[in-house]
N, C-alpha and C positions, 0 to 999 in steps of 0.2 A: 425545532423540536428539542425539548429539554429532557435529558435522561433522568429517570428516577434515581434517588440516592440508593446506593447499594446494588445497582444494576450491573450488568456485565461491563458497561462502559467505564464504571468506576474502579474495576479491578486493576490492580497493579500487575503488569506483565512479569512473568517469572524470568529469571536471568538466563535460563536456557531455552527460552521460546524463540523460535526463528520467525522472522518477518521478511517478506519480499521487498526488495528495493523498488519494485515496479507497481506495488499496490497503491490505491488511492487513499489519502488520509481519511480518518474517521469523520463522518458528517458531510462529506462531499461526494458528489456523483458526477461522472463525466457526461457531457452533453452528447445526446445521441445524434450521430450524423444522419444525413438523409438516407432513406432506405435503399435507394439505388446505389449509393456510394459505400454502403456498409460492407467491410471486408469480412470474409469468413475464414476462421482459423482452421488449420488442418487438424488441430487437437480438439476442436469443438465436437460435442456429441450430436448426432443426427436428430432431426426433428422427430418428436414423438417418443424419444428414448430418455428415460429418467435414470440418473445414477443411483446405484444401490447405496442405501444408508448403512454404514457399519454399525454392528450391534454395540450398544453401550455396555460397558463393564470395566473391570479393573484393567488398567494398562491400555485401554483403547483410546484414551485422550478425549473422549466425548461424553456428554451426559445428556439426560433427558429432562432435567429440571426446567420447567417453564418453557420447554421447547427450544432452548437456546444453547449454543455451544459454549463449553467452558474451556479454559486454557489447559493444555496438557504438557507433560514433561517430554523433553527431547530424548530422555533415556528410557521412556516407556517402550514396550514391545509394540511394533506397529500391528494394527488390527488385521492387516492382510498377510502377516507372517505365518508361515507354516513350516515346522521343522522337517516335514516329509519332503517338501519341495525346495528346501534351502540348499544353496551351493555347498560344496565340501569346505569345511573349516580347516584352519591350520592345526588345530588341536587334534591329535590322533584319536581314534575311536576308543582306545583303552585309557585315554587321559594322560596327563603329564605326571610322571612318577614323582612321588614325594622324596626329597633328598634328606637322608638322615646320615649324619656324620658321627662316627663313634669317637668317644673321648680317648680311646686307647691309641688312636693314630697320632702321629706327630702334628704339632700345630701348623708346621709348614704345609703338610698335605691338605689339612682341613681348610686353611686360608687360601691356598691356591685354587681349591674347588670353589670357594665363595667368590673369589675375584673373577672367575670365568663365567659366572652366572649373571644374567640380567638382574637389575635391582628388584623387579617384581617377583622373581622366583626364589630369592634368597630366604631361607627360613629365619624366623625371628631370633634374635640373639638370646642366649641363656647366660645372664651375667654370672661370671665366676667370682668376682670380687664384690664385697658388700658395699652398699651405699644407702643413703636415706631413701626409704621407699616412697615417702610423700613428696619430697623435693626432687627426687631423681638424681642422676649422676651430675656432678659439676662439669658441664660441657666445656667451658673455657680451659679448665685445668687438665681435663683428659686430652683435649686437642693439643695443648702445649706439651704435655708429657709425650704424646705420640710423635710429635714433630721432633722433639729432642732425641728420641730413640732412633727415629729414621735418619736424622742428621749424622749420628755416630756411625750407623751402618753404611750410609752412602759415602761418607768421608773415608771409611776404612776399605772401600773397594768392593762392597757387596753389589750384586746385580740388582737392576731396577725391580724385577719381579719379586725377588726375595725381600727387598725393602718394603714394597707395597704390602706383601703378605704379612710382614712383621707389624706394620702400622695398623693393618686391618685387625690383626689378632688382639692388639692392645685395646683398640676402641671397642670391639665386641666384648672383650672380657670385662670392661667397665660399664657395659649396658647401653652403648650408643648404637642405634640402628640407622639405616639409610645414610651410610657414610661412603664417601668416594675419595680414596687417597690417590694422589697423582705425583709421580716422581719423574723428574728430568735430571739432566746432568748437574745442575747447580741449584735447583729449586724443588722444594717439597711443599705440597699444599693438601689441605683436607677440606671437604665440603660436607657439612652435616645438616640435614633437614629434620627438625624434630617431629614434624607431622606434615600432612598435606596442606594445611592451612597456615602454617607458621613460616616465617622467613628463614632461609638457610643461613647457617653460620659457617664462615670460611676463614681459615687461618693458613698462613704460609711461613716458610723459613728458608733462608738462603744458606747454602754450604759455601763458606769462604775459603777454608783451608782443608787440605787433604793430607792424610798421613797414614802410613802403613804400620799398623799395630794389631796383629791378629790375636794377641792376648786380650786386648780391650774388646775386640770383636766377639771373642768367645764369651767374655763376661756379659756383654749386652744380650747375647743369645740365651744365656742362663737366666737373666732377669726376665726376658720375655717368656721363657718356659715356665718360670714360677708364676708369672702373672696369669698365664692361660691355664694353670692347673688349679683345680678346685681344692686340692688338699693343702695348698699353701695360701695363706691369707696375706696379700700384699696390698696395703692401703696406698692411696696416692702419696701420702707423706713418706711412707717407707720406700716407694718406688723412686721418688725424687731424691731421697737420701742415698740410695744405692747408685743411682745414676751419677750423682755428684762424686761419689767415691770412685766410680769407674773413670770419670774424667780426670780426677786428681792423681790417679795411680801412676807411678813412674814406670817407664819401660823396663821390661825384664832384663835387658842386656845393656851395659854401658856403652859409650861411644867407642872405646878402644876395642871392645869385643866385636863390634860391628865392622870396624876397619879390618881386623884380622879375618873376619868372615868374608869380606869382599876379596881379600888376598887369597884365601883358601878356595873361593869359588873360581877365581881366574886361573889359579894354578891347576886345579882339578880339570878345568875345561881344556887347558893346554895339553894335559896328559891324554885326554880323550881323542885329540886330533894328532897324536904321535909324539908329543914332547916327553923329555926325560926329567930326571930330578933337577938338573940345572935350569931347564926351561921352566919347571914348576916354580922355582925360587924367583926367577927374573919376572915371570908373569905376575906372581903374587906381589912383588915389590912395585911393579908398575901400577897395578890395580889399587894398592893401598895409597900410593902417592896421588893418583887421580881422585880417590875417595876423600882424602884430606883436603885437596884443592876445592872439591865440590862443597865440602862443609864450610870452608872459608868463604866461598862465594855466597852460600846460603845465609851465613851470618851477616853479610854486607847487603842483603836484600836483592841480590842479582836474580833475575828470573830463571826458571828451571831450564829453559832452552840453552842458556849460556853455561849453566852448571853441567849439563850433559856434554856439551862441546868441549869444555875444559877437562872434564874427567876422562874423555876418550883420547886425549892427546898423549899423556905419559906412556900408556902401554904401546901405542903406535910408535912413539919416539924411541922407546927401548928396542923395539923390533928393528927399526932402521939402524940404530947404533950397532946392534949385533951384526947386521949385514955389512956395515962399514968396517968392522973389525975382522971379518972373514973367518969366523969360527966355524969349523967344518962340522963339529958334532952338535951344533945348536941350530934349531929351526926357528928363524924369526917369525915365520907365518903362524906358528903355534903360540908364540908370545902375544902377538896382536889379536889372534882369535880368542885367546883366553880373556884378554881385556874386554873384548866385545861382549862375551857371555855375561860379564858382570853388569853390563849396562842395558842390554836389550830389554824393552818394556813388555815382558811376557805377561805380567799380571794385568796390565791395562788392555792388552790385546785380547786376552781370553774374556775379560768382562765385556769389552765392546762387542765382540762377535756374539757372545751369549745374549746380550740385550737385543741385538738385531734378530737373532733366531727366535726369540720369544715374543717379538712384536713391538718392542720399545725402540722405534727407529730414531727418534730424536736423540735419546740418550746414547744409542749406539753410534750415531753419526758424530756426536761430540767426543765420545771416547776414542773412536778411531782417528779423528782429527788430532787428538792429543798424542796418540801413538805415532802418527805421521810426523808431527813436530819433533818429538823426541828422536825419532829415527833420523830425521834431517840433521838434527844437532849432532848425533853420533857421526853421521857421514861427514859433516863439516869438520869436526875435530880430527878424525882419522885422515881425511884427505889433505888437510893442512900439513900433518906430519909426513905423509907419504910424498907430497909434492916437495917438501923440504929435503927429504932423503934423496929423491931422484935428482934434484939440483946439485946435491953433494956427490953424486956418482954411485949411489946405492943400487945394487942390482938385485931387485926382488924377483923371485922366481914364481910366475903364475902357474907353472906346470906342477908345482907341489901339491895342488889340489887333487891330482889324479893318483897320488901315492896312497895305497891302501895300508891300513894299520890293523893287523889281526892279532890283538892281544886281549882276548875276552876277559880273563880274570882281572888284569890290571885295569882295563877300561870299566868293568863293572864296579870295582872298588872306587875308581875315580868318580864314577857317576853318583855313587852314594855319598862320597865326600862333598861333591858339588851340591847335592840336594840338601845335605845337612847345613852347609854354609848358607844356602839360599833361605832355609827355614829360619836361621838365626837373623838374617837380614830383614826378614818379614816380621820379626819380633813374636815368634810363635811361642806358645806355652811349652814348657819342657816335656809335658806328658804327651804331646802330639809329635814331637820331633822324631822319635823312633819310627812311628807308623809312616810318616811321610818319607823318611829316608828309605825304608824298605819299598815303598811305592815307587820311588824314583829308580831304585835298582831294578825292580821288575820291569819298569818301562824301558830301560836301556837294554835289558836282556831280550825283550820282545823285538825291539828295533834292530838289534844286532843280528838276531836269528833270521829276520825277514830280509833286511837290506844287505848284510854282509855274507851270511851263509846261504840264504835263499836267492840272492841276486835279484830281489824285487825292487820296485821303484822306491827311492828314498822317501818321496812324499807319501806314498801309500803306507809304507812301514811306519812313518811318523804318525799318520792319522790313526793307525791301528793301536800303536802304543799309547797315544794320547787318549783314545777311547777307553782303554783299560785303566788308565789313570783316573778318568772321570767316573768310571764304574766303581772302582775301589774307593775313591774319595766319597762318593755318595753313600756307599755302604758304611764307611767309617762314621760319617756325619749322622746317619740314622741311628747307629749304635750309641753314639754319644749325645744325640739330640742337640747338635750344634751346627754351625755353618760348615759347608764342604770346602771352602776356600783354603783353610789351613792344611787340608789333606791333598789338595790338587795343585796349588800354585807352585810350590817348591818342587814338586815331583816332575813338572814339565821342564825344569831347568836343563837337564842333559839333552833334551830334544830341540832346544832353540837353535836357529840357523846361524850360528856365529861364523862358521867357516865359509858358507856361501856368501854371507855379507862381506867378509873381508876380501875375498877374491873378486867379488863384484866391484868393490871400491878400488882395488888394485888395478883392475882393467880400465876403469874410468880414469884413474891417475896416470896410467901409461898410454892414454889416448886410444885404447882399444875398446871402443864403445860397444861393439856388437857382443864381444865376450863378456864385458862388464855388465851390460844390461841383462844378458841371459842369466848370469849368475845371480844378479839381484832379483830377477823374476823367480828364480828357484827359491831364494830366501823368502820372498813374499808368499809363494805357494806353500812352503813348509810352515810358515807362521799361521796361515789360514787353516792348514790341515791340523795343526795343534789345537787351535781354538774350536774348530768344528768337531774334532774327535772328542775333546773334553765334554762339550755340550751333548754330543750324541750318546756318550757313555752314561752321563747323568740321566738323560731322558729314557734310556733303555732300562735303567734301574727303576725308575718310577713306573715304567710301562708294565714290567713284569711283577713288581712288588705291589700288589693291590692293597688298597686301604682295607684293613680287616673290618668285616661287618658292614661295609658300605653297600647300598642298594641303589638301583636306578642310575641316576647321573651323578653319583657322588665323586667319581673320579674327575680329575682336572679336564675341563672341556677346552677344546681348541677351536679356532675359527675355521669354518669349512669354506675354502675359497680355492677354486681350481681354474685353470685355463685363463687366469688373469682377471676374472670377473667375480 
């Protein structure tokens, strides 16, 4: 049998037509088995019953032309579908609310909202910066600019969520839709799909070096704010020029100022734990010597692990030397504790815990592993000096940790000096130094009132003070439209567990492992309390300060997962 040209057999099947793998090929028929051996299917219709023919019409997938069936689309509504008898759908009866983001809100809030949405629910971008309407935005250049901006933020210590929000803001400002930025500890990548039928474009960049410069970080945030603001016209060429200037800018403080700041930080920390003017000078001298040795090792290409170990040895050695000289009015433990304050990686710890709490577990794991390596390096350097002192007959007193120091005015002033020195070490802008110094003083007052006056747990008092630091830091950053790190990181300096760390190491050095490990556990708990408190304070500020004019689901959405599933 030959089919007529143009008949149904000549039609090309549509790409979405479904065929059964068990159907017979066209033009062939199975041989009928003997009647007595013919099986009956449980799905067969009884004899005398004919199936109903569905009515032909739009979307039914059948036609009545020449009495033959025509091919139908798999996306057409089935003829047997009835909305009255349909099962409940996932979409609520009132529909999915449309998300509208006001342009008065900071770009951080708007972009965090976008990142938490599925791709299908994101509103179309409204390009802020001009480009050729016919050719569209230059995709490769926009992706490269976005990656360069993200690299500076990640290398400066910014959290993974804030880096993704910044990258997303730049891409949408230049008109790119359907973009997905991804940030890990050392790798940034972007995937952009122009349309549903075009191949995606992917670009990536690796962060090789990290450096702490909050002045550069603030300049990058100002550039992003200008790019995302319709009142400021920032072309791609202008954005590249400003980014190159940010990279070439010198640090605001020279090397000798940083060395003096390291000494001031250690001296102020020694006063916090009961030291006097002489202890201040000795602790400052030991920290400055360790800082210079670390700079020398860095210039020779020695890894950071060994830099931290070498920088921790001079303050510990000076504390041991004071013990051997038997000065009655000098506390060696305060000297060593002050040196530890200048080395504890509080910035990396806060960033690591923040990434974990916001769902970036790979980046959080890498940051916390970095913190662990730095901490082990500090432990190694201090233990070498303590073991040497014990071999020489130094009698270090572990009971000094139980001596209380009730000097609220002096300690509050010392905490502010410590915060100021920490801000200089972080290369902060001079305009932000006063605010973060006051924030550090308030944090110490809250901690002292709860732990020393109220006799509450030191860990709980630390968490409460750190939460206040995070809250004030977020308020300052919203007021200045910049990153919150310059207002937070230095302010947690007085809360770092330098004293618990030293006495834990002393217990290990004196072969009293139970007491040493207990003190080190207290130090770890205090460090985690600082990080969680800072993050909780920031989240509380976002929780109660709503985006103005936002409706529906415009606030940042979180994943709903309870009981482990």
